[in-house]
N, C-alpha and C positions, 0 to 999 in steps of 0.2 A: 626139855632136851629132845631133840629129834631122834629118830631111829638110827640114823647114820652116826650121829654123835655118840649115842649109847653103844652102838656096835664097836666104834673105835675104842671107847673106854673099857668095854667088856673084854675085848681082845687083849688090850694092854694089861689089864689087871689079871686076866686068866693065866698069863705067863708066870705070875707069882704064886699061883695056886693050881698047879697041874693036877694034883690029886682030886680037886673038886670038879674038874672037867676032864676026867680021864678018857671018856669016849665022846664021839661026836653027838650021840644021842643025848648024853647027860649035858653036854655043852648047850645043845638046843633047848633042853628043858630049863636049865638055869637062865638062859637068855630070855626065854618066854616069860619066866617068872618076874623079870625086871622090866618088862614092857609096860607101857601105858595101858590102863584097863580096857579102853576101847579097842586098841590094836590087839591086845592079848586075847580078847574074846573071839575075834575073827581068826587069828592065826592059830590059836590053841586047838580049834576044832580040826584043823588040817593034820595035826600030829606029825609034823615034818621032822625028819631025822638028819637032814643035811643042812649044815649051818648056813652055807651060802644061799641055798634056796629059801630057808627061813628068813634070813635078813632081807632078801629080795621081796618076798611076800609081805613082810612087815612094813617095808617102805611103801609098797603099793597101797596097803590098807591105810597107812598113815595119810597118804594123799587123798584117798576116798573120804576119810573121816574129816579132813580139813575142808574138802569141797562140800560135804554135807552140812557142816557147821556154817559155812559161808552162805549156803542156800537158805538155811533156817534163819539166819540173821537178816538176810535180804527179805525173806518172806515176812518176818516179824516187822521189819521197818516199813515194808509196803503196806501191811495191815494198819500200822500206826498212822501212816500218811492218809490212807483211805478213811480211817476213823476221824482224823483231824479235819479232812475236807468235808465229811458228812456233818460233823459237829458245826463247822463254820457255816455250812449251808443251812443247817437247822437254826442256828442262832440268827442268821440273816433273815430267814423266813419268819422266825419268831419276832424279830424287830419290826419287819414289815407288817406283820399281823397286828402287833401292838400299836404301831403307828396308825394303821387303818382303824383299829378299834377305838383308839383315843380320839381320832378325828371324827369318827362316826358318833361317838358319845358326845363330843363337844357340839357337833352339828345338831344332834338330837336335843341336847340341853338348850341350845339357842332357840330351836323351834318351839320347845315347850315354854321357854322363858317368854317368848313373844306372846304366845297364846295366854299364858298365865297373867302376864302384865296387862294384856288387852282385856281379859275378863275381869281383872282387878279394877281396871279403869272403869269398865262398864258398871261394876258393882258399886264403885264409889259414886258414879254419876247417878245411878238408880237410887242409892241411899240418899244422895243429896236431893234428889227430886222428891223422894218420899218425905223428907223432913220439911220441905218447903210448903 
């Protein structure tokens, strides 16, 4: 419920309980007690005794709180996007590194394989010559 909606309901109901809001100061205190916690924190410090001024300040605080929440959500979403981008970048780099590493190992194994098979062939021919 917004502050404006709460004010309408508060004024409507206060007509049925005049003894509970006998002075404007008491009315302000009761109104503050029913405000949202965030708004009440800011408005309560002001200790306002005029109902119209209290409602006006509460509406302004409500707008500020909404803007702050919106900014926090946007900031959080922005950080999530940045983390997602850096994760994608890292995973791409990781894939590129893995591909290069595998290619390098395969090339290295091919080179070793040729040397090994060549020396094996020489060993065989030497062994064959030794037997003859």
